[in-house]
C-alpha positions, 0 to 999 in steps of 0.5 A: 549516057546522055549525061555525059554529052551533055558534059562534052557539049558545055566542054565548049562553052562552060569548062569548067562547070563540065568538070564540076559537073563529072567530079561534083565538087570543087577540087584540084581539076576544078580550080585547074582548068579555071586558070587554064581557061582563063589563059586561051580557052583552049587549054581549058576545053582541052583540060575538061575532055579530058576530065569528062572522058577517063 
């Protein structure tokens, strides 16, 4: 549970890192999040929250 709280906090500051922490590898979700984070940051945060909480 402590890890999930940390991941949610990281979602707001460095979304790709949160996705990497959840999956433990660089996969398609990570790269999608990197691209979304480069576009306005908010889509990257929303995607990271989706990945971490699902």
